[in-house]
C-alpha positions, 0 to 999 in steps of 0.5 A, spaced: 258 471 834 255 466 839 253 460 836 246 459 834 241 455 839 239 448 837 233 444 838 233 437 841 234 435 833 240 439 833 236 444 828 238 451 828 233 456 831 237 463 829 242 467 832 241 469 840 234 467 841 235 466 848 240 472 849 238 475 856 241 482 856 239 484 863 244 478 865 250 483 862 247 489 864 253 491 868 258 491 861 253 491 856 250 498 857 256 502 858 258 499 851 252 501 848 253 508 851 260 508 848 257 506 841 252 511 841 257 517 843 261 514 837 255 515 833 253 522 835 260 524 834 261 521 827 254 524 825 257 531 828 263 531 824 260 528 817 253 529 817 253 527 810 255 520 812 250 519 817 247 513 813 254 509 813 256 503 818 261 505 823 268 503 821 270 496 823 276 498 827 272 503 832 267 498 833 272 492 835 276 497 839 269 498 843 268 491 843 275 489 846 274 495 852 267 491 854 268 484 853 262 479 854 263 475 860 270 478 861 273 474 855 269 474 849 265 479 844 258 481 844 255 479 837 252 485 833 245 481 834 246 481 842 248 489 841 241 490 838 238 486 842 240 489 848 239 496 845 232 494 844 231 491 851 234 497 855 232 503 851 231 510 853 229 508 860 236 507 861 239 513 858 240 511 851 238 516 846 239 513 839 233 509 836 234 502 834 233 503 827 239 508 827 244 503 831 242 497 826 244 501 820 251 504 823 253 497 826 250 493 819 255 487 817 256 486 810 252 492 808 252 490 801 247 485 802 242 491 802 245 496 798 241 495 792 235 497 796 231 490 798 233 485 802 234 478 798 232 472 802 234 465 798 231 459 800 231 452 796 226 447 794 227 439 796 231 434 792 227 432 787 228 428 780 230 433 774 228 432 767 235 435 765 241 430 763 247 435 763 254 432 764 257 438 768 251 438 773 253 435 780 249 430 783 249 430 790 243 426 792 242 430 799 241 436 795 236 439 789 239 438 782 245 442 781 247 444 788 252 441 793 252 440 800 257 445 802 254 451 799 252 456 804 245 456 802 245 449 801 247 448 809 242 453 811 236 449 807 238 442 810 239 444 817 231 447 816 229 440 812 228 444 806 222 447 809 220 453 806 217 457 812 223 455 817 228 457 811 225 464 810 223 465 818 230 463 820 233 467 814 229 473 816 231 473 823 239 472 822 239 478 817 235 483 822 240 480 828 245 483 824 242 490 822 239 489 816 232 491 814 227 486 813 221 490 810 222 489 803 224 482 801 226 479 794 225 472 795 229 467 791 227 460 790 233 456 788 233 448 787 234 445 780 228 446 775 222 449 779 217 448 773 218 441 774 216 440 781 208 438 782 204 444 782 201 443 788 208 443 791 210 449 788 204 453 791 205 450 798 212 452 797 211 459 795 205 460 800 209 457 806 214 463 804 209 468 804 206 465 811 213 466 814 214 473 811 207 475 814 208 472 821 215 475 821 213 482 820 207 482 825 211 478 831 208 472 830 213 465 830 210 459 827 217 455 827 215 450 833 209 448 829 213 448 822 218 444 826 213 439 828 210 438 821 216 439 817 218 432 812 223 428 816 226 425 810 233 423 810 235 424 803 241 420 804 239 413 802 241 406 799 248 407 801 249 413 796 247 419 798 253 422 802 257 423 796 255 425 788 252 418 785 254 420 778 249 421 772 243 424 772 239 417 772 242 415 778 240 421 782 233 421 780 232 414 781 236 415 788 231 421 790 225 418 787 226 411 792 227 416 798 221 420 796 216 414 794 218 410 801 216 416 805 210 419 801 208 414 796 208 415 788 206 422 789 213 424 792 209 429 796 207 429 804 200 430 805 202 437 808 206 439 801 200 442 798 196 448 797 190 450 793 190 457 789 185 460 794 190 459 800 196 462 796 192 468 794 189 469 801 196 469 804 198 474 798 193 479 799 195 479 807 202 481 804 200 487 800 200 491 806 204 487 811 210 490 815 215 485 811 213 485 804 215 481 798 217 486 793 220 480 788 219 473 787 225 469 783 225 462 781 230 458 776 228 453 770 230 451 764 228 454 757 225 448 754 220 448 760 217 455 758 211 456 755 205 461 755 201 456 760 207 456 765 208 463 765 201 464 767 202 459 773 208 463 775 205 469 775 199 466 779 205 465 784 207 472 784 213 471 780 217 477 777 223 474 775 226 468 772 233 465 772 234 461 766 240 457 764 242 459 757 249 456 759 251 456 751 249 459 745 251 454 740 247 448 738 254 443 738 256 445 745 249 444 748 248 437 745 255 435 747 254 437 754 247 434 754 243 440 755 237 436 752 234 443 748 237 447 742 238 454 741 231 455 738 228 453 745 233 459 748 230 464 743 223 462 744 223 462 752 226 469 752 221 472 747 216 469 751 219 471 758 220 478 755 213 479 752 210 477 759 214 482 762 218 478 766 225 480 768 230 475 765 236 473 769 240 469 764 246 464 766 252 463 761 257 457 763 264 458 759 269 452 759 264 447 757 266 440 754 267 442 746 268 450 748 275 454 748 276 461 750 275 464 743 268 460 743 266 463 749 268 470 747 264 469 741 258 467 746 259 473 750 259 478 744 253 474 741 249 475 748 248 482 747 249 483 739 243 479 738 236 482 739 233 475 741 237 475 747 240 481 751 238 479 758 236 484 764 241 480 769 247 475 768 251 470 771 257 468 768 259 461 771 265 458 768 264 450 768 267 447 775 269 440 775 266 436 780 267 429 782 261 424 780 259 428 774 259 425 767 264 430 765 269 427 770 269 421 765 271 426 759 276 429 764 279 422 765 279 420 758 283 427 756 277 429 752 276 435 757 281 440 760 279 446 765 281 453 763 288 455 766 288 462 770 290 467 764 284 463 759 279 464 765 281 471 766 281 473 759 274 470 758 271 473 765 274 480 763 271 480 757 264 479 760 265 485 765 267 489 759 261 487 754 256 487 759 252 494 757 249 499 762 242 496 762 244 489 764 246 487 771 252 482 772 250 479 778 255 474 779 262 472 776 264 464 778 259 460 783 261 460 790 262 452 790 267 450 796 274 449 793 274 442 796 268 440 791 272 442 785 277 436 782 281 441 777 281 448 775 279 455 778 278 455 786 278 462 786 272 465 789 274 473 788 274 472 780 270 479 779 275 483 783 281 480 779 277 481 773 276 488 774 283 490 777 285 487 770 280 491 766 282 497 770 289 496 769 289 497 761 284 503 762 277 500 761 272 499 767 265 496 767 259 499 766 254 494 768 248 496 773 252 493 779 258 497 777 255 503 777 250 503 783 250 508 788 250 504 794 252 508 800 255 514 797 252 521 798 250 525 792 246 532 791 239 531 789 239 537 785 244 535 780 240 528 778 239 527 771 235 522 766 238 518 761 235 513 756 238 507 753 234 504 747 235 497 744 231 492 739 229 485 742 225 480 739 219 483 741 220 490 739 223 496 743 226 496 750 228 503 754 232 503 760 231 509 763 235 511 769 237 516 774 244 518 775 248 523 779 253 528 777 258 523 778 255 518 774 252 513 780 246 510 778 240 512 783 234 508 780 232 505 773 225 503 770 225 498 764 220 499 759 218 494 753 214 497 747 212 491 744 211 490 736 205 486 736 199 484 741 201 479 747 199 472 747 197 474 754 190 476 753 190 481 759 196 485 756 193 486 749 197 491 746 199 495 752 206 497 754 209 494 759 214 496 765 218 490 767 222 493 772 222 499 777 228 499 782 231 505 786 238 504 789 241 505 795 241 502 802 234 499 803 230 504 808 224 502 812 217 502 809 215 509 810 221 512 812 223 519 810 230 519 814 235 522 809 239 516 805 242 515 799 237 515 794 230 511 796 224 516 798 226 522 794 221 521 789 225 518 784 220 512 783 215 516 781 219 520 777 221 514 773 214 512 772 212 518 769 218 518 764 216 511 762 209 513 761 210 519 757 215 515 753 210 510 752 204 515 750 209 519 745 210 512 742 202 511 741 200 506 746 194 507 750 195 503 756 201 501 760 201 495 764 206 493 770 208 486 772 208 488 780 210 483 786 205 482 791 208 487 796 208 493 791 201 492 788 199 498 793 205 502 791 202 502 784 195 503 786 197 509 789 200 512 782 194 510 778 194 503 776 188 498 777 188 491 778 188 486 773 188 478 774 196 478 773 198 485 772 196 492 774 194 497 769 194 505 767 190 508 762 194 513 758 192 519 755 193 520 747 199 525 745 198 532 744 
């Protein structure tokens, strides 16, 4: 793929922005015709697989046959750009959406039904004192410069508009749909950032979604306004600087020098009214936000904070449990105890948020037996039972306080068999209602001093699990993906489990082969909510239909979306709540899904949408 173009400052603008298809007409048009012939032949031979990408070897063979400038390969984004440029007037017969789907790179990115876009907040002081946490002062707390998402954020100077817009452009260029976007905001403890910055950051992400969907490009203006802060300062910043206090001091010095005591530039602020205005635009925008995720600490969560997060449009919270043992939490400087995790989880669930927990084996003071007990407790204890889970074995990074423990011989990373045993147990113990989203963090091997450097540990653990006749049943392991199925054989299945707030029902649709097509999470609370608007309503915390993401309004035959499964799941959840005696059903909807729920009988409240249930017969 050709390199991204750059501005005078060396910033990436996105792939192939200045590609000129007409200059390559002589070779590019025959290549596109050959690709179309390949697609049509494949669809005639196997019509049931018409939604799947072409085999890479067939695409590569054609790219070699029609080289760019006689020596190189056209990128996927250049092929799509050329196809849109030439169009039917040049004899092309396959529509561009179909070509994009058949040429899609890394289709797994959007096989969960939405397109994830990850952005990072700017470096900012952190309230935590975790001894394992990286302290790269060029990055927000706990992140490292060599991580791919961090590199993109730094290239865009952590500007939310530039990060969002450029990521959308890059995804569309390689064939991914961009109309249903889950926005994932990472960067330390989001709840510790000033409210004005939180609103500004989210508003500018929404501005980018709205502009991108309507073909407007505000990046030139965003470039002019983006904060020109060099976070490398005082001779400390290109490397990790040690303990959290030194990280906070270094970052604070930089921000104070640039912006004064507020640590914010004049442009890094937005009012609630300004945020609500762009949210309303996004409700019917071509590029909609169907989920907003932030990450924070258990001790930063209370009722007021959750209402603030709802006002931003948040629907899911990534929360760092790390350990379920007070001794381990204290040894590793977490700054909170297990009761804070219990309290935060209960509040999140009662407010309807999806709970994405982080667990960190191999902390100081832990051993494999302790970690295995933590994994079991995570799902055995009703106070936890998260909806999604990341298992991040502790990585030993230079510049952390944990390095001092390692040098003193008081800490040792697990060897391969120990780590495999723990991660295999995590896969095996994760129940069908939970999605194990990640196993092992994607940290560059060059940043890890000692211990595991493998990034494919999920694959290794699954292989080991299957070798002894077991297999994972978590959501990710069962998603339909691009597989075909018979809609006439789809069946409903319900899993009930107790939580600290009441009862949960995980209602799913699965194919005859057992593949997961979609699900709804229904919470039936045992007592009224601390949020007045919710009262004693039952709550839909998540509705998700799987299969490769399709364009809004598309009725093209695909794996699972747009077959009425969402409505079927909603109706089943409503009936379940009605039979349990609930009179009202609420949903924690994202900004871009409000119209969907309105069309299914829900009305708008301040933070949630609501539907009246008829009493059971």
